[in-house]
C-alpha positions in Angstrom: 135.3 157.5 84.1 132.3 155.3 83.6 134.0 153.6 80.7 136.9 152.5 82.9 134.4 150.8 85.2 131.7 149.9 82.8 131.3 146.3 84.1 131.1 147.6 87.7 128.3 150.0 86.8 126.4 147.3 84.8 126.5 145.0 87.8 125.6 147.8 90.2 122.6 148.7 88.1 121.4 145.1 87.8 121.6 144.6 91.6 119.7 147.9 92.2 116.9 146.7 90.0 116.7 143.4 91.8 116.9 144.8 95.3 114.0 147.2 94.7 111.8 144.1 95.2 113.1 143.1 98.6 112.3 145.9 101.1 112.0 143.7 104.1 110.0 146.2 106.2 107.2 146.2 103.6 106.6 142.5 104.3 107.4 142.1 108.0 104.7 144.5 109.5 101.5 142.5 110.3 98.2 143.7 108.6 96.0 143.0 111.7 98.0 144.5 114.6 95.0 146.3 116.2 92.5 143.4 116.2 95.1 140.9 117.5 96.2 143.4 120.2 92.6 143.7 121.4 92.2 139.9 121.5 95.5 139.5 123.4 94.4 142.0 126.0 90.9 140.5 126.3 92.4 137.1 126.9 94.4 138.4 129.9 97.6 138.0 127.9 97.3 134.3 127.4 96.5 134.3 123.6 99.1 133.7 121.0 98.4 136.4 118.3 97.9 135.1 114.8 99.3 137.8 112.6 98.6 138.2 108.9 101.3 139.5 106.5 101.4 141.1 103.1 101.6 138.7 100.2 105.2 138.4 98.8 105.3 139.8 95.3 108.3 138.0 93.9 109.7 134.5 93.3 112.5 134.0 95.9 114.2 131.2 94.1 114.3 133.0 90.8 115.6 136.2 92.5 118.4 134.3 94.2 119.4 132.9 90.8 119.5 136.4 89.3 121.6 137.7 92.2 124.1 134.9 91.9 124.3 135.1 88.1 126.1 138.5 88.3 129.5 138.1 86.8 131.6 139.6 89.6 134.8 138.3 88.1 134.5 141.2 85.6 135.2 143.7 88.4 139.0 143.9 88.3 139.5 145.6 91.6 139.6 142.8 94.2 138.5 145.0 97.1 135.5 146.3 95.2 134.7 142.8 94.0 134.8 141.6 97.6 132.4 144.4 98.6 129.9 143.3 95.9 130.2 139.7 96.9 129.4 140.6 100.5 126.4 142.7 99.3 125.0 139.8 97.2 125.2 137.5 100.2 123.5 140.1 102.3 120.6 140.5 99.8 120.3 136.8 99.5 119.8 136.6 103.3 117.0 139.2 103.0 115.2 137.1 100.4 115.4 134.1 102.7 113.9 136.3 105.5 111.0 137.5 103.4 110.4 134.0 102.0 110.0 132.5 105.4 107.9 135.2 107.2 105.4 133.6 109.5 107.2 130.2 109.3 108.2 130.2 113.0 111.8 129.1 113.7 112.6 128.9 110.0 112.2 132.7 109.8 114.0 133.2 113.2 117.1 131.4 111.9 117.1 133.5 108.7 116.7 136.6 110.8 119.7 135.5 113.0 121.8 135.2 109.8 120.9 138.8 108.8 120.8 140.6 112.1 122.4 138.3 114.8 121.3 138.1 118.4 122.4 140.0 121.5 125.7 139.1 123.0 126.4 138.8 126.7 127.8 142.3 126.6 124.7 143.7 124.9 122.5 142.1 127.6 124.8 143.5 130.4 124.6 147.0 128.8 120.8 146.7 128.6 120.5 145.6 132.3 123.0 148.4 133.3 120.7 151.0 131.7 117.6 149.6 133.4 119.2 150.2 136.9 118.8 154.0 136.5 115.8 156.0 137.5 113.2 157.2 135.0 112.9 160.7 133.7 111.2 163.3 135.9 107.6 163.8 134.9 107.4 166.5 132.2 104.9 168.1 130.0 107.0 167.1 127.0 106.4 163.4 127.7 102.7 163.6 127.5 101.2 162.0 124.4 98.7 164.5 123.1 99.5 165.4 119.5 97.4 163.9 116.6 99.0 162.5 113.4 97.9 165.7 111.6 99.8 167.8 114.1 102.8 165.5 113.8 102.6 166.1 110.0 102.8 169.8 110.5 105.8 169.4 112.9 107.7 167.2 110.4 107.0 169.6 107.5 108.4 172.5 109.6 111.4 170.5 110.8 112.2 169.3 107.3 112.7 172.9 106.0 116.3 172.7 107.3 117.0 170.1 104.6 116.9 170.7 100.8 115.2 167.5 99.8 111.6 166.6 99.3 110.0 163.4 100.4 106.5 162.0 100.6 104.6 161.8 103.8 101.8 159.3 104.3 99.6 158.0 107.2 99.5 154.2 107.8 97.7 151.8 110.2 100.0 148.9 109.3 103.3 149.9 110.9 104.5 148.7 114.4 106.5 151.9 114.9 105.2 155.4 115.4 107.0 156.5 112.2 109.3 154.8 109.6 111.1 155.7 106.4 110.6 153.7 103.2 113.9 154.1 101.6 113.0 153.0 98.1 110.0 155.4 97.7 111.5 158.3 99.8 108.4 158.2 102.0 107.9 158.9 105.7 105.1 156.9 107.1 103.3 158.1 110.3 101.1 155.8 112.4 97.6 157.0 111.9 96.0 156.3 115.2 99.0 157.2 117.3 99.2 160.1 119.8 102.6 161.8 119.9 104.3 163.6 122.8 106.4 166.7 122.1 109.6 164.7 123.0 108.6 161.9 120.6 108.1 164.3 117.7 111.6 165.7 118.3 113.0 162.2 118.6 111.3 160.9 115.4 112.2 164.1 113.4 115.9 163.8 114.3 115.9 160.1 113.9 113.8 159.5 110.8 114.4 162.8 108.8 117.7 163.8 110.3 119.4 160.5 109.6 117.2 158.0 107.7 116.1 160.5 105.1 119.5 162.2 104.9 121.2 158.8 104.1 118.4 158.0 101.7 119.0 161.2 99.7 122.8 161.0 100.0 122.6 157.4 98.7 120.6 158.6 95.7 123.2 161.2 94.9 126.1 158.6 94.6 127.4 157.3 91.3 127.0 153.7 92.5 123.5 152.5 93.5 124.7 150.2 96.3 124.9 153.3 98.5 121.1 153.6 98.1 120.2 149.9 98.2 122.4 149.2 101.1 125.8 147.9 102.3 126.0 144.6 104.3 124.8 144.8 107.9 124.0 148.5 107.6 121.1 148.4 110.1 123.4 148.6 113.2 125.3 151.7 111.8 122.1 153.4 110.5 120.1 153.0 113.7 123.2 153.9 115.8 123.5 157.1 113.8 119.8 157.8 114.1 119.7 157.4 117.9 123.0 159.4 118.1 121.1 162.2 116.4 118.5 162.1 119.1 121.3 162.4 121.7 123.0 165.3 120.0 119.8 167.2 119.5 119.1 166.9 123.3 116.0 164.8 123.1 117.3 161.4 124.1 115.6 160.6 127.4 116.0 157.8 129.9 112.6 156.5 128.8 113.9 156.2 125.2 117.2 154.6 126.3 115.3 152.1 128.5 113.1 151.3 125.5 116.3 150.3 123.5 117.4 148.2 126.5 114.0 146.4 126.7 114.3 145.6 123.0 117.6 143.8 123.7 116.0 141.9 126.5 113.1 141.0 124.2 115.3 139.9 121.3 117.3 137.8 123.8 114.0 136.0 124.9 113.7 134.7 121.3 116.9 132.7 121.8 115.5 131.3 124.9 112.4 130.0 123.0 109.9 132.4 124.6 106.5 132.6 123.1 104.8 136.0 122.4 102.9 135.8 125.8 106.2 134.8 127.6 108.1 137.9 126.3 105.2 140.2 127.1 105.0 138.7 130.6 108.7 139.3 131.1 108.4 142.9 130.1 105.1 143.8 131.6 105.1 141.8 134.9 108.8 141.5 135.7 110.2 144.8 134.3 106.9 146.7 134.9 106.8 148.1 131.3 103.3 149.6 130.7 101.2 147.1 128.7 100.9 149.1 125.5 104.7 149.6 125.3 105.3 146.0 126.3 103.0 144.9 123.6 104.7 147.0 120.9 108.2 145.8 121.9 107.0 142.2 122.0 105.3 142.6 118.6 108.4 144.1 117.1 110.6 141.1 118.0 108.0 138.3 117.5 106.7 139.4 114.1 107.4 137.1 111.3 108.4 134.3 113.7 111.2 136.0 115.5 112.8 139.2 114.2 116.1 140.0 116.0 116.9 143.4 114.3 115.8 145.4 117.4 118.9 144.6 119.5 121.1 146.5 117.0 119.8 150.0 118.1 121.7 149.9 121.4 124.9 148.3 120.1 124.7 150.7 117.1 124.4 153.7 119.4 127.3 152.5 121.5 129.6 152.1 118.4 128.6 155.4 116.8 129.0 157.3 120.1 132.4 155.8 120.7 133.4 156.5 117.1 132.3 160.2 117.4 134.0 160.6 120.8 137.3 159.5 119.1 136.8 162.2 116.4 135.6 159.7 113.8 134.3 161.2 110.5 130.5 161.1 110.6 130.3 162.3 107.0 131.5 159.0 105.6 128.7 157.2 107.5 126.1 159.5 106.1 127.0 158.8 102.4 124.2 156.3 102.1 122.9 153.1 103.7 126.4 152.2 104.7 128.2 150.4 107.5 130.9 151.6 109.9 133.0 148.5 109.2 133.1 149.4 105.4 134.3 153.0 105.9 137.8 152.2 104.4 136.1 150.8 101.3 134.0 154.0 101.0 137.2 156.2 101.3 138.7 154.1 98.6 135.7 154.5 96.3 135.8 158.3 96.9 139.5 158.3 96.0 138.7 156.5 92.7 135.9 158.9 91.9 133.3 156.2 92.4 131.7 157.9 95.4 131.2 161.4 96.7 131.1 163.0 100.1 127.7 163.5 101.7 125.5 166.0 100.0 123.3 166.4 103.1 124.5 166.5 106.6 122.6 165.7 109.9 122.0 169.1 111.5 122.0 167.9 115.1 125.6 166.6 114.7 126.9 170.2 114.4 126.3 171.1 118.1 125.9 168.8 121.1 122.7 170.0 122.9 122.5 167.1 125.4 122.3 168.4 129.0 121.5 165.1 130.7 124.6 164.1 132.6 123.2 160.7 133.5 122.9 159.8 129.8 126.5 161.0 129.2 127.6 158.7 132.1 125.7 155.8 130.7 127.0 156.2 127.1 130.6 156.5 128.4 130.1 153.3 130.5 128.7 150.9 127.9 131.0 148.0 127.3 
């Protein structure tokens, strides 16, 4: 089998080796979030935070050259060749993003190339969600669990999956938790207090989808399933939020957070400064200041990072796909993209890909009981 596709496997291995160096999330999270947050609040929200970022550990120009020196013409199958061409352009865009972090609009335009910006429909969907009332107060929404208690919760939750990952605490992440794909590590924010609901959300999102697709990707013959298909963020985040919905822990608060991210990402296109976006969220939309700061930080880091608008559009696409009896297994085969599902089926048919080894538990039964959320998801344009 490998002999028939030796050139393909050689190129695939080369790309995997190169892509290990460009995990964007390792570079985009500021190192001095807490001190800048303090200064921003002390200044009565008028200070433009000056974030510091990790040093880039590769030469971007050289890396570009190595990506584009791959002899794709050796891949005889034109569809597979096209997939690899798309992938190389995708990785090239990521290098440009990392290379221009903290270079203002330069980074923003590279981010646009990789992640796009909210469309009018996305903004309408976000504003539609924000018309609904908040959740009823509940014990489950009170933030009271320490990071050590969160660790215990994750370890217990993960017993339903037969893979082993590393779990570490970090002070340099802007989210409460995140998965590092290339090291199979779950990072938890060290000084964060978690609510019961947030623990459920993060476990279903980070472990139930991001870890599942990490380990499914590693079990594939081709390494692109692990290193990532083009534009896979929208599908991967859509799957992850869909897992929150199916497990019954998607709240209005969480849906609104995704809507605010769209509004915040759109403010970049309007040329808003950090303080402007924060003002929009905190003073106009009445988002509590800590949440408003986090959402603003997430979109302004690097110089303008538009990725966050994809969570809501991803959820909409995956929800509609599942409602139409779409096969979720194919979307869990690795870090893949809904738009490439036909290519994946074709690779499976040729014996170059396998079905998912691990499957997201929450997808087996719909435990959502919130009729408002069903109404909203069915109404998104």
